C-alpha positions as CSV (number, residue, x, y, z in Angstrom):
1,M,0.0,0.0,0.0
2,Q,1.2,3.5,-0.8
3,V,0.8,6.4,1.6
4,F,1.0,9.9,0.3
5,G,2.0,12.2,3.2
6,E,2.7,15.9,3.1
7,T,6.2,15.3,1.8
8,E,5.0,13.1,-1.1
9,M,2.2,15.5,-2.1
10,T,4.6,18.5,-2.0
11,Y,6.9,16.7,-4.3
12,L,4.1,15.9,-6.8
13,R,3.1,19.5,-6.9
14,T,6.7,20.5,-8.0
15,L,6.3,18.3,-11.2
16,S,4.6,19.3,-14.4
17,D,1.3,17.7,-15.2
18,D,2.8,15.3,-17.8
19,E,5.7,14.4,-15.5
20,R,3.4,13.8,-12.6
21,R,1.2,11.4,-14.7
22,R,4.3,9.5,-15.8
23,R,5.6,9.1,-12.3
24,L,2.1,8.0,-11.0
25,E,1.7,5.5,-13.9
26,S,5.1,4.0,-13.1
27,L,4.0,3.7,-9.4
28,F,0.5,2.2,-9.9
29,A,1.7,-0.2,-12.6
30,R,3.5,-2.1,-9.8
31,N,0.2,-3.7,-8.6
32,V,-0.3,-1.3,-5.7
33,P,-3.4,-2.6,-3.8
34,A,-4.5,0.8,-2.4
35,A,-3.3,4.4,-1.9
36,F,-3.9,6.7,1.1
37,V,-3.6,10.4,1.3
38,T,-3.1,11.7,4.9
39,K,-3.8,15.0,6.7
40,G,-6.9,15.6,4.6
41,Q,-4.9,17.0,1.7
42,E,-6.4,17.8,-1.6
43,V,-6.0,15.0,-4.1
44,P,-4.9,16.0,-7.6
45,D,-7.2,15.0,-10.4
46,S,-4.3,13.4,-12.2
47,L,-3.7,11.0,-9.2
48,V,-7.3,9.9,-9.1
49,E,-7.4,9.5,-12.9
50,V,-4.3,7.4,-13.1
51,A,-5.3,5.3,-10.0
52,T,-8.7,4.6,-11.5
53,R,-7.1,3.5,-14.8
54,F,-5.0,0.9,-12.9
55,G,-7.8,-0.1,-10.6
56,V,-6.2,1.3,-7.4
57,P,-8.6,2.6,-4.8
58,V,-7.6,6.0,-3.3
59,F,-8.6,6.8,0.3
60,R,-8.2,10.1,2.2
61,T,-7.9,10.5,5.9
62,T,-7.6,13.5,8.3
63,L,-5.1,11.6,10.4
64,S,-1.4,12.6,10.2
65,T,0.9,10.2,8.5
66,K,2.4,9.1,11.8
67,D,-1.0,8.4,13.4
68,F,-2.2,6.7,10.2
69,F,0.7,4.3,10.3
70,R,0.2,3.7,14.0
71,K,-3.4,2.6,13.5
72,I,-3.1,0.6,10.3
73,K,0.1,-1.3,11.0
74,P,-1.4,-3.6,13.7
75,Y,-4.4,-4.3,11.5
76,V,-2.3,-5.2,8.5
77,E,-0.1,-7.5,10.6
78,V,-3.2,-9.4,11.8
79,V,-4.9,-9.7,8.4
80,L,-1.8,-10.8,6.6
81,A,-0.4,-13.0,9.3
82,P,0.3,-16.7,8.4
83,S,-2.6,-18.8,9.8
84,T,-3.9,-22.3,10.0
85,A,-6.8,-24.2,11.5
86,V,-6.1,-26.8,14.2
87,H,-8.5,-29.5,15.5
88,G,-8.4,-29.1,19.3
89,S,-9.6,-27.0,22.2
90,L,-7.9,-23.9,23.5
91,A,-8.3,-22.8,27.1
92,D,-6.8,-20.1,29.4
93,V,-5.5,-21.9,32.5
94,Y,-3.9,-19.6,35.1
95,G,-3.1,-17.2,32.2
96,V,-1.4,-20.0,30.2
97,G,-2.8,-20.9,26.8
98,L,-3.2,-24.7,26.7
99,L,-4.1,-26.2,23.4
100,F,-5.6,-29.7,23.9
101,M,-5.1,-32.0,21.0
102,G,-5.9,-35.6,20.3
103,K,-8.1,-37.9,18.2
104,S,-11.8,-37.2,18.0
105,G,-13.7,-38.5,21.1
106,I,-10.6,-38.6,23.4
107,G,-12.1,-36.1,25.8
108,K,-10.7,-32.7,24.9
109,S,-14.0,-30.8,25.3
110,E,-14.9,-32.6,28.5
111,C,-11.5,-31.7,30.0
112,V,-11.9,-28.0,29.0
113,L,-15.5,-28.1,30.4
114,D,-14.2,-29.3,33.7
115,L,-11.6,-26.5,33.7
116,I,-14.3,-23.9,33.0
117,E,-16.2,-25.3,36.1
118,R,-13.0,-24.7,38.1
119,G,-12.8,-21.0,37.1
120,H,-10.7,-21.2,33.9
121,R,-11.7,-19.8,30.5
122,L,-12.6,-21.2,27.1
123,V,-11.1,-19.7,24.0
124,A,-12.2,-22.1,21.3
125,D,-13.5,-25.6,21.0
126,D,-13.1,-28.2,18.2
127,L,-11.8,-25.6,15.7
128,V,-9.0,-23.3,16.7
129,L,-7.7,-20.7,14.3
130,V,-4.1,-20.0,14.9
131,S,-2.1,-17.1,13.5
132,R,1.6,-16.2,13.9
133,R,2.4,-12.7,15.1
134,G,6.0,-11.7,14.5
135,N,8.5,-14.5,14.6
136,D,7.5,-16.6,17.6
137,I,4.0,-15.7,18.9
138,L,1.0,-17.9,18.1
139,I,-2.5,-16.4,18.8
140,G,-5.5,-18.8,18.9
141,K,-9.1,-17.9,18.6
142,G,-12.4,-19.5,17.6
143,H,-14.3,-19.1,14.3
144,E,-16.6,-16.0,14.2
145,L,-19.6,-18.3,13.9
146,Q,-18.7,-20.4,16.9
147,H,-19.3,-17.8,19.6
148,H,-17.9,-20.0,22.4
149,H,-20.2,-22.9,21.7
150,M,-19.1,-26.4,22.7
151,E,-20.1,-29.9,21.7
152,V,-20.4,-32.3,24.6
153,R,-21.0,-35.9,23.5
154,G,-24.3,-37.2,24.9
155,I,-25.6,-33.6,25.5
156,G,-25.1,-31.8,22.2
157,I,-24.2,-28.2,21.6
158,I,-24.0,-25.9,24.7
159,D,-23.4,-22.1,25.0
160,V,-20.6,-21.7,27.5
161,R,-21.1,-18.0,27.8
162,A,-24.8,-18.4,28.5
163,L,-24.2,-21.2,31.1
164,F,-21.2,-19.9,32.9
165,G,-21.2,-16.2,32.3
166,I,-18.7,-13.8,30.6
167,R,-16.0,-14.7,33.1
168,A,-15.8,-18.2,31.5
169,I,-14.6,-17.1,28.0
170,R,-12.1,-14.9,26.3
171,M,-11.8,-14.0,22.6
172,Q,-8.2,-15.0,21.9
173,K,-5.2,-16.3,23.7
174,R,-1.5,-17.0,23.0
175,V,-0.8,-20.7,22.4
176,E,1.9,-21.6,24.9
177,V,1.7,-25.4,25.6
178,V,0.2,-28.2,23.5
179,V,-1.4,-30.9,25.7
180,Q,-1.6,-34.1,23.7
181,L,-4.3,-36.5,25.0
182,E,-4.0,-40.1,24.0
183,E,-5.1,-43.5,25.2
184,W,-2.7,-45.4,27.5
185,D,-0.4,-47.7,25.5
186,D,1.4,-50.4,27.5
187,M,4.0,-50.8,24.8
188,R,5.0,-47.2,25.0
189,T,7.4,-45.5,27.4
190,Y,6.2,-42.2,28.7
191,D,8.3,-39.4,30.1
192,R,8.6,-39.6,33.9
193,T,11.2,-37.0,34.6
194,G,10.6,-34.1,32.3
195,L,14.3,-33.8,31.5
196,E,13.7,-34.4,27.8
197,P,10.9,-32.0,26.9
198,E,8.9,-32.5,23.7
199,Q,8.1,-29.8,21.1
200,V,5.7,-29.5,18.2
201,E,5.9,-26.9,15.4
202,I,2.9,-24.8,14.5
203,L,3.4,-22.4,11.6
204,G,7.2,-22.8,12.0
205,V,7.1,-21.9,15.7
206,P,8.2,-24.5,18.3
207,V,5.7,-25.0,21.1
208,P,6.3,-27.1,24.2
209,K,4.3,-30.3,24.1
210,V,3.1,-32.5,27.0
211,T,1.7,-36.0,26.3
212,I,-0.9,-37.2,28.8
213,P,-1.8,-40.9,28.6
214,L,-5.4,-41.5,29.7
215,N,-6.5,-44.4,31.9
216,P,-9.4,-44.9,34.3
217,G,-9.2,-42.7,37.4
218,K,-6.8,-40.2,36.1
219,N,-7.7,-36.6,37.0
220,I,-6.8,-34.9,33.8
221,T,-8.2,-31.5,34.9
222,V,-5.8,-31.3,37.9
223,I,-2.9,-32.5,35.7
224,S,-3.8,-29.7,33.2
225,E,-3.6,-27.1,36.0
226,V,-0.2,-28.5,37.0
227,V,1.0,-28.3,33.4
228,A,0.1,-24.6,33.3
229,M,1.7,-23.9,36.7
230,N,4.8,-25.7,35.8
231,H,5.1,-23.7,32.6
232,L,4.7,-20.5,34.6
233,L,7.5,-21.8,37.0
234,K,9.8,-22.4,34.0
235,Y,9.0,-19.0,32.6
236,A,10.1,-17.6,36.0
237,G,13.4,-19.4,35.6
238,V,12.8,-22.5,37.8
239,D,13.0,-25.9,36.1
240,S,11.9,-28.4,38.8
241,A,13.1,-31.5,36.9
242,A,16.5,-30.0,36.1
243,E,17.0,-28.8,39.7
244,F,16.1,-32.2,41.1
245,D,18.5,-33.9,38.7
246,R,21.3,-31.5,39.7
247,R,20.7,-32.0,43.5
248,L,20.5,-35.8,43.0
249,K,23.8,-35.9,41.1
250,S,25.4,-33.5,43.6
251,G,24.4,-35.7,46.5
252,M,25.7,-38.9,44.8
253,A,29.0,-37.2,43.9
254,A,29.4,-36.1,47.5
255,G,28.9,-39.6,48.8
256,R,31.5,-41.0,46.4
257,V,34.1,-38.4,47.4
258,A,33.6,-39.0,51.1
259,S,36.4,-41.6,51.1
260,G,34.6,-44.3,53.0
261,A,32.2,-42.1,54.9
262,Q,28.5,-42.7,54.5
263,S,26.5,-40.6,52.0
264,P,24.5,-37.8,53.6
265,I,21.4,-39.2,52.0
266,R,22.0,-42.7,53.4
267,E,23.0,-41.4,56.8
268,Y,19.8,-39.3,57.0
269,L,17.6,-42.3,56.0
270,E,19.2,-44.6,58.5
271,E,18.5,-42.1,61.3
272,D,15.0,-41.5,60.2
273,Y,13.1,-43.3,63.0
274,E,9.8,-41.8,62.3
């Protein structure tokens, strides 16, 4: 898009009519999608004529060039941002955007519904529209026709806002952690330490991924809250798994160097009479 500010319009006025037309034809021939004239300046007839011939709409605004750029830049970044549609459910849990993914019928919507009951907020269910802002920020929201409706198998379509109130929803949220729900597989080894975190790429942006195997009796809602809180803790610079691993290795090393003396951990356990 081409913006004609005071400097550009002043320059055009210094040209002869024929030269001005030639310059404008050279500009608009480059597939310019639109032209804007700021500060409410008078638009020369030659500019309108040439723009019309090349199919370029011309808009005029009373805003200064600086204020016009300040207003239009965020809008253009949103409209032209790379985007994709993801099958899942997005919820705001303790301020962390959790994107629940998994095969159809695994229980994504039911998990988010339980989170809503516990005071967290729904962003989108079933279809999540994700767009990339800048280099590494993913923003998720629902389709404009969804309006925070949710499908609960056995009940049907429910309106979360009507049932739980405005506090239970939000329009968009940054996608920060992917929670993959899957059925328990006895043949698979699941992460038990957190020392080798998984990642998944969405629109070229790596996102932390947590795989939660489901089996009877597991409280997936509480686990989801722990996932969110653990992410906040890591964001604050505290990696619980890494810290535990460091302390464990430090204690084991201290026991080996003690030249025959008992390890502090073993000594503590032997004297623990409670």
